[in-house]
Structures are given as C-alpha cells and as structure tokens.
PDB file of the backbone (N, CA, C, O) and the ligand in Angstrom, with CONECT records:
HET     ZN  A 101       1
ATOM      1  N   MET A   1     -17.179   3.049  -5.902  1.00  0.00           N
ATOM      2  CA  MET A   1     -16.109   2.106  -5.909  1.00  0.00           C
ATOM      3  C   MET A   1     -15.136   2.658  -6.969  1.00  0.00           C
ATOM      4  O   MET A   1     -15.508   2.866  -8.124  1.00  0.00           O
ATOM      5  N   SER A   2     -13.835   2.898  -6.529  1.00  0.00           N
ATOM      6  CA  SER A   2     -12.818   3.158  -7.397  1.00  0.00           C
ATOM      7  C   SER A   2     -11.365   2.666  -7.087  1.00  0.00           C
ATOM      8  O   SER A   2     -10.914   2.844  -5.956  1.00  0.00           O
ATOM      9  N   ILE A   3     -10.699   2.120  -7.950  1.00  0.00           N
ATOM     10  CA  ILE A   3      -9.585   1.486  -7.602  1.00  0.00           C
ATOM     11  C   ILE A   3      -8.415   2.666  -7.407  1.00  0.00           C
ATOM     12  O   ILE A   3      -7.307   2.401  -6.940  1.00  0.00           O
ATOM     13  N   PHE A   4      -8.765   3.832  -7.776  1.00  0.00           N
ATOM     14  CA  PHE A   4      -7.853   4.989  -7.504  1.00  0.00           C
ATOM     15  C   PHE A   4      -8.296   5.770  -6.284  1.00  0.00           C
ATOM     16  O   PHE A   4      -7.963   6.946  -6.142  1.00  0.00           O
ATOM     17  N   SER A   5      -9.020   5.147  -5.432  1.00  0.00           N
ATOM     18  CA  SER A   5      -9.351   5.812  -4.259  1.00  0.00           C
ATOM     19  C   SER A   5      -8.143   6.068  -3.378  1.00  0.00           C
ATOM     20  O   SER A   5      -8.140   6.968  -2.538  1.00  0.00           O
ATOM     21  N   PHE A   6      -7.200   5.322  -3.573  1.00  0.00           N
ATOM     22  CA  PHE A   6      -5.875   5.470  -2.607  1.00  0.00           C
ATOM     23  C   PHE A   6      -4.793   5.865  -3.719  1.00  0.00           C
ATOM     24  O   PHE A   6      -4.394   5.144  -4.633  1.00  0.00           O
ATOM     25  N   PRO A   7      -4.435   7.098  -3.444  1.00  0.00           N
ATOM     26  CA  PRO A   7      -3.494   7.731  -4.582  1.00  0.00           C
ATOM     27  C   PRO A   7      -2.166   7.011  -4.397  1.00  0.00           C
ATOM     28  O   PRO A   7      -1.351   7.198  -5.300  1.00  0.00           O
ATOM     29  N   GLY A   8      -1.820   6.266  -3.449  1.00  0.00           N
ATOM     30  CA  GLY A   8      -0.408   5.816  -3.442  1.00  0.00           C
ATOM     31  C   GLY A   8      -0.249   4.700  -4.562  1.00  0.00           C
ATOM     32  O   GLY A   8       0.841   4.496  -5.096  1.00  0.00           O
ATOM     33  N   CYS A   9      -1.255   4.078  -4.849  1.00  0.00           N
ATOM     34  CA  CYS A   9      -1.091   3.059  -6.070  1.00  0.00           C
ATOM     35  C   CYS A   9      -0.626   3.852  -7.336  1.00  0.00           C
ATOM     36  O   CYS A   9       0.069   3.300  -8.189  1.00  0.00           O
ATOM     37  N   LEU A  10      -0.984   5.033  -7.433  1.00  0.00           N
ATOM     38  CA  LEU A  10      -0.633   5.685  -8.730  1.00  0.00           C
ATOM     39  C   LEU A  10       0.893   6.044  -8.607  1.00  0.00           C
ATOM     40  O   LEU A  10       1.491   6.342  -9.641  1.00  0.00           O
ATOM     41  N   PHE A  11       1.516   6.034  -7.482  1.00  0.00           N
ATOM     42  CA  PHE A  11       2.822   6.310  -7.418  1.00  0.00           C
ATOM     43  C   PHE A  11       3.731   5.144  -7.005  1.00  0.00           C
ATOM     44  O   PHE A  11       4.872   5.247  -6.554  1.00  0.00           O
ATOM     45  N   ASN A  12       3.032   4.007  -7.233  1.00  0.00           N
ATOM     46  CA  ASN A  12       3.693   2.611  -6.970  1.00  0.00           C
ATOM     47  C   ASN A  12       4.066   2.564  -5.533  1.00  0.00           C
ATOM     48  O   ASN A  12       5.139   2.098  -5.148  1.00  0.00           O
ATOM     49  N   ARG A  13       3.111   3.083  -4.706  1.00  0.00           N
ATOM     50  CA  ARG A  13       3.167   2.751  -3.226  1.00  0.00           C
ATOM     51  C   ARG A  13       1.920   2.045  -2.791  1.00  0.00           C
ATOM     52  O   ARG A  13       0.825   2.605  -2.720  1.00  0.00           O
ATOM     53  N   HIS A  14       2.127   0.869  -2.520  1.00  0.00           N
ATOM     54  CA  HIS A  14       1.005   0.032  -2.238  1.00  0.00           C
ATOM     55  C   HIS A  14       0.837  -0.366  -0.864  1.00  0.00           C
ATOM     56  O   HIS A  14       1.733  -0.083  -0.069  1.00  0.00           O
ATOM     57  N   ARG A  15      -0.300  -1.049  -0.435  1.00  0.00           N
ATOM     58  CA  ARG A  15      -0.511  -1.524   0.945  1.00  0.00           C
ATOM     59  C   ARG A  15      -0.960  -2.960   0.706  1.00  0.00           C
ATOM     60  O   ARG A  15      -1.884  -3.233  -0.060  1.00  0.00           O
ATOM     61  N   PRO A  16      -0.241  -3.900   1.420  1.00  0.00           N
ATOM     62  CA  PRO A  16      -0.482  -5.292   1.295  1.00  0.00           C
ATOM     63  C   PRO A  16      -1.702  -5.755   2.107  1.00  0.00           C
ATOM     64  O   PRO A  16      -2.065  -5.214   3.152  1.00  0.00           O
ATOM     65  N   GLN A  17      -2.271  -6.758   1.552  1.00  0.00           N
ATOM     66  CA  GLN A  17      -3.334  -7.334   2.385  1.00  0.00           C
ATOM     67  C   GLN A  17      -2.524  -7.990   3.522  1.00  0.00           C
ATOM     68  O   GLN A  17      -1.422  -8.496   3.311  1.00  0.00           O
ATOM     69  N   ARG A  18      -3.098  -7.965   4.708  1.00  0.00           N
ATOM     70  CA  ARG A  18      -2.415  -8.425   5.858  1.00  0.00           C
ATOM     71  C   ARG A  18      -2.199  -9.951   5.791  1.00  0.00           C
ATOM     72  O   ARG A  18      -1.140 -10.503   6.090  1.00  0.00           O
ATOM     73  N   ARG A  19      -3.349 -10.590   5.353  1.00  0.00           N
ATOM     74  CA  ARG A  19      -3.313 -12.041   5.425  1.00  0.00           C
ATOM     75  C   ARG A  19      -2.770 -12.656   4.058  1.00  0.00           C
ATOM     76  O   ARG A  19      -2.719 -13.870   3.863  1.00  0.00           O
ATOM     77  N   GLY A  20      -2.411 -11.793   3.226  1.00  0.00           N
ATOM     78  CA  GLY A  20      -1.988 -12.345   1.921  1.00  0.00           C
ATOM     79  C   GLY A  20      -0.378 -12.179   1.760  1.00  0.00           C
ATOM     80  O   GLY A  20       0.203 -12.389   0.695  1.00  0.00           O
ATOM     81  N   VAL A  21       0.246 -11.781   2.936  1.00  0.00           N
ATOM     82  CA  VAL A  21       1.688 -11.697   2.693  1.00  0.00           C
ATOM     83  C   VAL A  21       2.533 -13.000   3.031  1.00  0.00           C
ATOM     84  O   VAL A  21       2.306 -13.658   4.046  1.00  0.00           O
ATOM     85  N   SER A  22       3.410 -13.292   2.218  1.00  0.00           N
ATOM     86  CA  SER A  22       4.180 -14.591   2.449  1.00  0.00           C
ATOM     87  C   SER A  22       5.631 -14.302   2.056  1.00  0.00           C
ATOM     88  O   SER A  22       5.980 -13.346   1.363  1.00  0.00           O
ATOM     89  N   TRP A  23       6.435 -15.233   2.574  1.00  0.00           N
ATOM     90  CA  TRP A  23       7.893 -15.139   2.314  1.00  0.00           C
ATOM     91  C   TRP A  23       8.263 -16.070   1.286  1.00  0.00           C
ATOM     92  O   TRP A  23       7.990 -17.258   1.460  1.00  0.00           O
ATOM     93  N   ASP A  24       8.860 -15.690   0.212  1.00  0.00           N
ATOM     94  CA  ASP A  24       9.241 -16.510  -0.987  1.00  0.00           C
ATOM     95  C   ASP A  24      10.701 -16.882  -0.938  1.00  0.00           C
ATOM     96  O   ASP A  24      11.271 -17.320  -1.938  1.00  0.00           O
ATOM     97  N   GLY A  25      11.358 -16.697   0.307  1.00  0.00           N
ATOM     98  CA  GLY A  25      12.711 -17.146   0.433  1.00  0.00           C
ATOM     99  C   GLY A  25      13.705 -15.900   0.203  1.00  0.00           C
ATOM    100  O   GLY A  25      14.872 -15.922   0.595  1.00  0.00           O
ATOM    101  N   ARG A  26      13.195 -14.947  -0.390  1.00  0.00           N
ATOM    102  CA  ARG A  26      14.177 -13.735  -0.612  1.00  0.00           C
ATOM    103  C   ARG A  26      13.412 -12.432  -0.090  1.00  0.00           C
ATOM    104  O   ARG A  26      14.061 -11.520   0.422  1.00  0.00           O
ATOM    105  N   GLN A  27      12.237 -12.369  -0.205  1.00  0.00           N
ATOM    106  CA  GLN A  27      11.455 -11.200   0.127  1.00  0.00           C
ATOM    107  C   GLN A  27      10.026 -11.491   0.462  1.00  0.00           C
ATOM    108  O   GLN A  27       9.543 -12.604   0.254  1.00  0.00           O
ATOM    109  N   TYR A  28       9.312 -10.451   1.007  1.00  0.00           N
ATOM    110  CA  TYR A  28       7.947 -10.613   1.260  1.00  0.00           C
ATOM    111  C   TYR A  28       7.166 -10.199  -0.016  1.00  0.00           C
ATOM    112  O   TYR A  28       7.364  -9.153  -0.634  1.00  0.00           O
ATOM    113  N   ILE A  29       6.346 -11.054  -0.300  1.00  0.00           N
ATOM    114  CA  ILE A  29       5.271 -10.677  -1.457  1.00  0.00           C
ATOM    115  C   ILE A  29       3.850 -10.769  -0.987  1.00  0.00           C
ATOM    116  O   ILE A  29       3.588 -11.336   0.074  1.00  0.00           O
ATOM    117  N   GLY A  30       3.001 -10.276  -1.680  1.00  0.00           N
ATOM    118  CA  GLY A  30       1.611 -10.082  -1.472  1.00  0.00           C
ATOM    119  C   GLY A  30       0.822  -9.435  -2.475  1.00  0.00           C
ATOM    120  O   GLY A  30       1.249  -9.241  -3.613  1.00  0.00           O
ATOM    121  N   GLU A  31      -0.292  -9.104  -2.093  1.00  0.00           N
ATOM    122  CA  GLU A  31      -1.191  -8.352  -2.995  1.00  0.00           C
ATOM    123  C   GLU A  31      -1.601  -6.990  -2.468  1.00  0.00           C
ATOM    124  O   GLU A  31      -1.748  -6.824  -1.257  1.00  0.00           O
ATOM    125  N   CYS A  32      -1.774  -6.092  -3.271  1.00  0.00           N
ATOM    126  CA  CYS A  32      -2.257  -4.811  -2.865  1.00  0.00           C
ATOM    127  C   CYS A  32      -3.788  -4.765  -2.498  1.00  0.00           C
ATOM    128  O   CYS A  32      -4.612  -5.159  -3.323  1.00  0.00           O
ATOM    129  N   ARG A  33      -4.121  -4.355  -1.437  1.00  0.00           N
ATOM    130  CA  ARG A  33      -5.469  -4.427  -0.976  1.00  0.00           C
ATOM    131  C   ARG A  33      -6.227  -3.421  -1.556  1.00  0.00           C
ATOM    132  O   ARG A  33      -7.453  -3.455  -1.442  1.00  0.00           O
ATOM    133  N   ASP A  34      -5.591  -2.404  -2.249  1.00  0.00           N
ATOM    134  CA  ASP A  34      -6.323  -1.290  -2.835  1.00  0.00           C
ATOM    135  C   ASP A  34      -6.573  -1.548  -4.377  1.00  0.00           C
ATOM    136  O   ASP A  34      -7.648  -1.278  -4.912  1.00  0.00           O
ATOM    137  N   CYS A  35      -5.599  -2.038  -4.981  1.00  0.00           N
ATOM    138  CA  CYS A  35      -5.720  -2.268  -6.391  1.00  0.00           C
ATOM    139  C   CYS A  35      -5.423  -3.682  -6.825  1.00  0.00           C
ATOM    140  O   CYS A  35      -5.493  -3.950  -8.024  1.00  0.00           O
ATOM    141  N   GLY A  36      -5.086  -4.638  -5.912  1.00  0.00           N
ATOM    142  CA  GLY A  36      -5.062  -5.958  -6.186  1.00  0.00           C
ATOM    143  C   GLY A  36      -3.946  -6.373  -6.992  1.00  0.00           C
ATOM    144  O   GLY A  36      -3.871  -7.541  -7.374  1.00  0.00           O
ATOM    145  N   GLU A  37      -2.971  -5.417  -7.318  1.00  0.00           N
ATOM    146  CA  GLU A  37      -1.679  -5.826  -8.053  1.00  0.00           C
ATOM    147  C   GLU A  37      -0.787  -6.681  -7.149  1.00  0.00           C
ATOM    148  O   GLU A  37      -0.767  -6.555  -5.925  1.00  0.00           O
ATOM    149  N   PRO A  38      -0.057  -7.554  -7.834  1.00  0.00           N
ATOM    150  CA  PRO A  38       1.099  -8.425  -6.999  1.00  0.00           C
ATOM    151  C   PRO A  38       2.120  -7.245  -6.635  1.00  0.00           C
ATOM    152  O   PRO A  38       2.511  -6.402  -7.443  1.00  0.00           O
ATOM    153  N   ILE A  39       2.462  -7.318  -5.378  1.00  0.00           N
ATOM    154  CA  ILE A  39       3.495  -6.445  -4.876  1.00  0.00           C
ATOM    155  C   ILE A  39       4.682  -7.281  -4.104  1.00  0.00           C
ATOM    156  O   ILE A  39       4.645  -8.485  -3.849  1.00  0.00           O
ATOM    157  N   GLN A  40       5.612  -6.478  -3.830  1.00  0.00           N
ATOM    158  CA  GLN A  40       6.823  -7.017  -3.047  1.00  0.00           C
ATOM    159  C   GLN A  40       7.282  -6.056  -2.114  1.00  0.00           C
ATOM    160  O   GLN A  40       7.160  -4.869  -2.416  1.00  0.00           O
ATOM    161  N   ARG A  41       7.777  -6.362  -1.059  1.00  0.00           N
ATOM    162  CA  ARG A  41       8.282  -5.429   0.012  1.00  0.00           C
ATOM    163  C   ARG A  41       9.766  -5.121  -0.331  1.00  0.00           C
ATOM    164  O   ARG A  41      10.635  -5.982  -0.474  1.00  0.00           O
ATOM    165  N   HIS A  42       9.960  -3.635  -0.457  1.00  0.00           N
ATOM    166  CA  HIS A  42      11.337  -3.047  -0.568  1.00  0.00           C
ATOM    167  C   HIS A  42      11.836  -2.636   0.795  1.00  0.00           C
ATOM    168  O   HIS A  42      13.050  -2.603   0.996  1.00  0.00           O
ATOM    169  N   GLY A  43      11.027  -2.340   1.689  1.00  0.00           N
ATOM    170  CA  GLY A  43      11.384  -1.859   2.931  1.00  0.00           C
ATOM    171  C   GLY A  43      10.113  -1.732   3.899  1.00  0.00           C
ATOM    172  O   GLY A  43       8.993  -2.119   3.566  1.00  0.00           O
ATOM    173  N   ARG A  44      10.390  -1.190   5.046  1.00  0.00           N
ATOM    174  CA  ARG A  44       9.288  -1.049   5.964  1.00  0.00           C
ATOM    175  C   ARG A  44       8.210  -0.099   5.384  1.00  0.00           C
ATOM    176  O   ARG A  44       8.510   1.029   4.993  1.00  0.00           O
ATOM    177  N   ARG A  45       6.987  -0.570   5.341  1.00  0.00           N
ATOM    178  CA  ARG A  45       5.934   0.134   4.593  1.00  0.00           C
ATOM    179  C   ARG A  45       6.204   0.640   3.243  1.00  0.00           C
ATOM    180  O   ARG A  45       5.624   1.604   2.743  1.00  0.00           O
ATOM    181  N   ASP A  46       7.161  -0.098   2.651  1.00  0.00           N
ATOM    182  CA  ASP A  46       7.534   0.271   1.187  1.00  0.00           C
ATOM    183  C   ASP A  46       7.149  -0.958   0.320  1.00  0.00           C
ATOM    184  O   ASP A  46       7.909  -1.920   0.207  1.00  0.00           O
ATOM    185  N   TRP A  47       6.002  -0.891  -0.256  1.00  0.00           N
ATOM    186  CA  TRP A  47       5.579  -1.980  -1.018  1.00  0.00           C
ATOM    187  C   TRP A  47       5.420  -1.509  -2.304  1.00  0.00           C
ATOM    188  O   TRP A  47       4.804  -0.455  -2.464  1.00  0.00           O
ATOM    189  N   ARG A  48       5.929  -2.190  -3.377  1.00  0.00           N
ATOM    190  CA  ARG A  48       5.987  -1.787  -4.761  1.00  0.00           C
ATOM    191  C   ARG A  48       5.429  -2.906  -5.729  1.00  0.00           C
ATOM    192  O   ARG A  48       5.341  -4.072  -5.344  1.00  0.00           O
ATOM    193  N   LYS A  49       5.083  -2.539  -6.906  1.00  0.00           N
ATOM    194  CA  LYS A  49       4.613  -3.562  -7.761  1.00  0.00           C
ATOM    195  C   LYS A  49       5.613  -4.615  -8.109  1.00  0.00           C
ATOM    196  O   LYS A  49       6.773  -4.339  -8.415  1.00  0.00           O
ATOM    197  N   ARG A  50       5.138  -5.822  -8.055  1.00  0.00           N
ATOM    198  CA  ARG A  50       6.024  -6.904  -8.207  1.00  0.00           C
ATOM    199  C   ARG A  50       6.236  -7.304  -9.706  1.00  0.00           C
ATOM    200  O   ARG A  50       5.262  -7.243 -10.456  1.00  0.00           O
ATOM    201  N   LYS A  51       7.360  -7.678 -10.149  1.00  0.00           N
ATOM    202  CA  LYS A  51       7.543  -8.058 -11.467  1.00  0.00           C
ATOM    203  C   LYS A  51       7.410  -9.645 -11.540  1.00  0.00           C
ATOM    204  O   LYS A  51       8.073 -10.370 -10.799  1.00  0.00           O
ATOM    205  N   ILE A  52       6.579 -10.100 -12.409  1.00  0.00           N
ATOM    206  CA  ILE A  52       6.253 -11.340 -12.637  1.00  0.00           C
ATOM    207  C   ILE A  52       7.269 -12.067 -13.377  1.00  0.00           C
ATOM    208  O   ILE A  52       7.449 -13.261 -13.136  1.00  0.00           O
ATOM    209  N   GLU A  53       7.996 -11.411 -14.317  1.00  0.00           N
ATOM    210  CA  GLU A  53       8.874 -11.917 -15.275  1.00  0.00           C
ATOM    211  C   GLU A  53      10.237 -12.062 -14.630  1.00  0.00           C
ATOM    212  O   GLU A  53      10.338 -11.973 -13.406  1.00  0.00           O
ATOM    213  N   SER A  54      11.240 -12.271 -15.366  1.00  0.00           N
ATOM    214  CA  SER A  54      12.536 -12.445 -14.879  1.00  0.00           C
ATOM    215  C   SER A  54      13.108 -11.246 -14.129  1.00  0.00           C
ATOM    216  O   SER A  54      12.947 -10.105 -14.562  1.00  0.00           O
ATOM    217  N   GLU A  55      13.702 -11.474 -13.129  1.00  0.00           N
ATOM    218  CA  GLU A  55      14.111 -10.400 -12.227  1.00  0.00           C
ATOM    219  C   GLU A  55      15.375  -9.520 -12.602  1.00  0.00           C
ATOM    220  O   GLU A  55      15.660  -8.442 -12.080  1.00  0.00           O
ATOM    221  N   ASP A  56      16.068 -10.158 -13.579  1.00  0.00           N
ATOM    222  CA  ASP A  56      17.434  -9.556 -13.794  1.00  0.00           C
ATOM    223  C   ASP A  56      17.474  -8.826 -15.089  1.00  0.00           C
ATOM    224  O   ASP A  56      18.535  -8.481 -15.609  1.00  0.00           O
ATOM    225  N   THR A  57      16.219  -8.581 -15.637  1.00  0.00           N
ATOM    226  CA  THR A  57      16.190  -7.829 -16.914  1.00  0.00           C
ATOM    227  C   THR A  57      16.218  -6.321 -16.654  1.00  0.00           C
ATOM    228  O   THR A  57      16.638  -5.556 -17.523  1.00  0.00           O
ATOM    229  N   GLU A  58      15.780  -5.886 -15.478  1.00  0.00           N
ATOM    230  CA  GLU A  58      15.818  -4.533 -15.271  1.00  0.00           C
ATOM    231  C   GLU A  58      17.189  -3.964 -15.045  1.00  0.00           C
ATOM    232  O   GLU A  58      18.012  -4.562 -14.352  1.00  0.00           O
ATOM    233  N   GLY A  59      17.450  -2.768 -15.645  1.00  0.00           N
ATOM    234  CA  GLY A  59      18.713  -2.123 -15.571  1.00  0.00           C
ATOM    235  C   GLY A  59      19.792  -2.595 -16.607  1.00  0.00           C
ATOM    236  O   GLY A  59      20.874  -2.027 -16.759  1.00  0.00           O
ATOM    237  N   VAL A  60      19.374  -3.693 -17.298  1.00  0.00           N
ATOM    238  CA  VAL A  60      20.298  -4.107 -18.300  1.00  0.00           C
ATOM    239  C   VAL A  60      20.244  -3.226 -19.514  1.00  0.00           C
ATOM    240  O   VAL A  60      19.170  -3.162 -20.111  1.00  0.00           O
ATOM    241  N   PRO A  61      21.288  -2.531 -19.957  1.00  0.00           N
ATOM    242  CA  PRO A  61      21.257  -1.691 -20.986  1.00  0.00           C
ATOM    243  C   PRO A  61      21.137  -2.355 -22.451  1.00  0.00           C
ATOM    244  O   PRO A  61      21.862  -3.289 -22.793  1.00  0.00           O
ATOM    245  N   SER A  62      20.289  -1.864 -23.169  1.00  0.00           N
ATOM    246  CA  SER A  62      20.071  -2.492 -24.499  1.00  0.00           C
ATOM    247  C   SER A  62      21.196  -2.221 -25.437  1.00  0.00           C
ATOM    248  O   SER A  62      21.288  -1.073 -25.874  1.00  0.00           O
ATOM    249  N   SER A  63      21.969  -3.021 -25.766  1.00  0.00           N
ATOM    250  CA  SER A  63      23.171  -2.827 -26.543  1.00  0.00           C
ATOM    251  C   SER A  63      22.822  -3.062 -28.081  1.00  0.00           C
ATOM    252  O   SER A  63      22.985  -4.155 -28.623  1.00  0.00           O
ATOM    253  N   THR A  64      22.339  -1.963 -28.719  1.00  0.00           N
ATOM    254  CA  THR A  64      22.053  -2.200 -30.150  1.00  0.00           C
ATOM    255  C   THR A  64      22.879  -1.354 -30.952  1.00  0.00           C
ATOM    256  O   THR A  64      22.796  -1.396 -32.179  1.00  0.00           O
TER     257      THR A  64
HETATM  258 ZN    ZN A 101      -2.157  -0.667  -5.022  1.00  0.00          ZN2+
END
C-alpha cells in the first residue's frame, strides 16, 4: 500500500472518485481516489488539488 502508487498525484494530476463528484455551482469537486485529497475539475480528465481557503488569493502580488 502506497499513496504514491499513482504518479499523477505527484504532479497534481488526480483522479476523482466516481461517486464522490458533486457540482458546487461553479465547478465539479470531489476527492482523489488515489491520495484522498480534495480536488476540483479544471477540464476534461484534468483534476487538480482543491484550495480550501479563499479562491482569490492566488495570483495576488504581495506588495511589500
Ligand atoms: Zn491524487
């Protein structure tokens, strides 16, 4: 048993649990059946790790 048996997870390419996928109003979300991480769908067969926190923080330049 190894969570790294599927190398896709290491590259942020996950596979959803078929019965665990749901629509949250904007996107499909689910859990990876390989590593169990929360994931979201970016495209066809393109599932990546889901951000639990605020969505709009990414890409914001830190002005210091
Ligand atoms: Zn995974």
